[in-house]
C-alpha positions as CSV (number, residue, x, y, z in Angstrom):
1,M,0.0,0.0,0.0
2,N,1.4,3.4,-1.0
3,T,1.5,6.5,1.2
4,K,-1.3,8.2,-0.6
5,E,-3.7,5.4,0.0
6,T,-2.7,5.2,3.7
7,L,-3.5,8.8,4.3
8,T,-6.9,8.6,2.4
9,E,-7.8,5.7,4.8
10,E,-6.7,7.6,8.0
11,W,-8.4,10.9,6.9
12,P,-11.4,10.0,4.6
13,L,-13.3,12.9,3.0
14,R,-16.3,13.3,5.4
15,P,-17.6,16.0,7.8
16,Y,-15.3,16.8,10.8
17,Y,-15.8,18.8,13.8
18,K,-13.4,21.7,13.6
19,R,-11.9,20.8,17.0
20,D,-11.1,17.3,15.8
21,L,-9.5,18.5,12.7
22,A,-7.6,21.3,14.4
23,I,-6.1,18.6,16.9
24,A,-5.2,16.4,14.1
25,Y,-3.1,19.2,12.5
26,A,-1.5,20.3,15.9
27,P,-1.7,17.3,18.3
28,D,1.0,18.7,20.6
29,I,-0.9,21.9,21.8
30,T,-4.1,22.3,23.6
31,P,-7.4,22.1,21.7
32,A,-8.1,25.8,22.1
33,S,-4.7,26.7,20.7
34,A,-5.1,24.2,17.9
35,L,-8.4,25.8,17.0
36,N,-6.8,29.2,16.9
37,R,-4.0,27.9,14.7
38,L,-6.2,26.3,12.3
39,A,-8.3,29.6,12.1
40,L,-5.1,31.6,11.5
41,W,-4.0,29.2,8.7
42,I,-7.4,29.5,7.0
43,H,-7.5,33.3,7.3
44,H,-4.0,33.7,6.1
45,N,-4.3,31.5,3.1
46,A,-6.2,33.8,0.8
47,A,-7.0,31.0,-1.8
48,L,-8.3,28.6,0.9
49,H,-10.3,31.1,2.6
50,E,-12.0,32.3,-0.5
51,A,-12.6,28.7,-1.5
52,L,-14.1,27.9,1.9
53,L,-16.3,31.0,1.8
54,L,-17.7,29.9,-1.7
55,A,-18.4,26.6,-0.2
56,G,-20.6,28.2,2.6
57,Y,-18.0,28.3,5.4
58,Q,-19.1,30.4,8.3
59,V,-16.7,31.4,11.0
60,R,-18.9,30.3,13.9
61,Q,-19.8,26.9,12.4
62,R,-18.6,23.9,14.5
63,M,-18.4,21.4,11.8
64,F,-16.7,21.4,8.4
65,T,-18.8,19.8,5.6
66,S,-17.2,17.1,3.3
67,L,-16.6,19.8,0.6
68,Q,-14.9,22.1,3.1
69,V,-12.7,19.3,4.3
70,E,-11.8,18.5,0.8
71,L,-10.7,22.1,0.3
72,I,-8.7,22.1,3.5
73,F,-6.9,18.9,2.5
74,R,-6.2,20.3,-1.0
75,Y,-4.5,23.5,0.4
76,L,-3.0,22.4,3.6
77,G,-2.5,18.6,3.1
78,R,-4.0,15.8,5.2
79,P,-3.0,15.9,8.8
């Protein structure tokens, strides 16, 4: 099995709670700090931010949709 298949199995495209995805990207910091870091990455990546907004992203939403997760994976890579 190659690395790409392994990553796809570990992080399939599906809805994720923001907190869960943030912790996956930054497992060594507190959940609150991980959420803040993910929010900064999204805000500072103009292309990702615009794509998420077009996909219906709202800052206060608690869960990313499958489409939003796909966009995050495309721009940031899988955790």
